[in-house]
N, C-alpha and C positions, 0 to 999 in steps of 0.2 A: 745799244739798249740803255734806257735811262733807269733811274732809281725807282720810279713808279712801276715800270714793267717788272723789274727784279722783285719788288715788294709783292706785286700781285701774283707772280709765279711762286714765291715763297708761301703766300697765303693759300694758294691752290694746293701746293704739295702738303702743307700742314693739314688742310681740310681732308685731303685724300688719306693722310695718315690716321686722322681721327676716325674716319669712316671705316678704314681697314681694322682699326682697333675695336670699334664697336661690333663689327661683324664677327671678329674673333671671340669677343666676350659673349656675344649672343650664342654662338656655337658651344662655348664652354658651359654656359648656364644650362643650355638644353641638354648637353651631355651629362652634366651633374644631376639634373632633374630626372633623366632616364635612369641613371644609376641609383638614385634615391628610391624611385618607384620599384626598381628591380630588387633592391635590398628590403624594402617594405613587403613586397610579395613573398620573398624568401622567408622573412620573419614570420609572416602569417602561416605559411605552410609548415614551418618548423614548429611553431607553437601548436598547431593542429596535430602534428605528428606526435609531439610530446604528450598531448592529452590522450590520444589513442593508445600510445604505449602504456601510459599509466593504467588505463582501463583493462587492457589485455594482459598486463603483468599482474594485476590484482583483481581476481574474480570477485572477492568480497566487496571491494569498492564498486565494482561494476554493478553488482546486485543491489547495493545500497543506493547507487545513483538511479537505477531503474525504478526501484520501489519509491524512493524519495520524490522522483519526478511525478509519479502518479498520486502519492498520498503521503504528505509530510507526517501526518499523525501515525502512520504505520511504523515509523522509525522510533527506536528507543533513544534515550538521551545521548548516548555515545554515538549512535548512528547519525543523529541529527547534527552533532558536531562534525563528524566526518563529511556528511553531505554538505554542510555549510562551507567547509574548507574546499571541497570539490567544486561547489558552485562558484566560489570566489575565484578559484583557479581558472575554471572554464570561462566564466563571464569576463575575466580579465582579458581574454583574447578578444571578446566583443568590444570591450572598451578600447583596447589597443587599435583594433581595426577602425573603430569610430574616429579616433583621434588622427590616425594616419590618413583616413579619407578626408577629414575636415582640413588637413594640411595640404591636400592635393598629392599626397605621396602614395595613395593606393588607388588602383583602377576601380572605376565606378561599378562595373559589372561584377568584379570579384567581391567588392564590399556588399552590394545589394544581394548577391547570392548567399553570403555568410549571414547577413542580417535577417534574411527570410528564414533561414534555419533557426537562428537564435530566437526570433519572435515566436516561431512555432514551439520550440523547446520551452520557452518561458510562458507559454500559454497552457502548459500542463498544470493540473491543480497543485501538485506539490511544489513545483518550481515557482509557480506564481505566489504561493504562500511564502516561500523563501524570499522571492524578489520584494514582496511587500513588507517584510519584517526583518530581514537579516542582511542587508546590503550596506552596512556601515563602511566597509572598506572601499566601496566604489565612489568615484567622485560624484559630487552632488549634481553637477550640470549634466553628466552622462546619465545618471539615474533618472533625473527629471525628463530629459529628452526621450529616453526609451520608455519610460512609464507612460508618456502620452501615446506612443505607438502601441504599447501593449493594451491600452484602454480600447483600442479599435479591434483587438483580437478576442474572440470568445475563449473562455477557458474550456479546454477539451483534453481528454486523455490522448497521449501521444500514440498509444496503440491503435486508436481509431483513425488517425491521420497517417501514421507510418508504422507498419507492423514490426519493423526492426526494434521498436521500443516496447514491445510487448513483454512486460516483466513477468507475466504469468507463465511464460515458457521456462523461465529460470526457476520459478517456484515448483513446477512440475518435475523438473530435472533434479531438484534437491531431495525429492522423496524417495 
């Protein structure tokens, strides 16, 4: 065997080593991407769970949220502050999902399902008032992108599109 053959064999072995390393790295990247998507999905459902717990643990906040969604002006000053904080908390989940989806860390079907809900929620008269006037804590790019989508949705009371949001049920139960 001459030196040229030995050199060629060494280059072939080196190339095979590089290919094996690239295959290993591709698998690791895919595995890490899958873990990131799983973590993002878990974060979305944990955030959603925390929102539901807040509402079920605090009937007064729930009533304010239901009334505020339908009619911002029906709230007194303190209730408007509570509603604003609630909306920031709840809409924070939308912004988080929006960012995770843009990064490729959130499943498209999960995101589109959540976004459809938020678009409907933010189409209610009171929530739309809040969105148009009190969203200083949301990032500007997120607010602008979602405002464009909201322009395509008519303002309508949630009780008409989804009976679960019928705040008059709560008003009748209070009497």
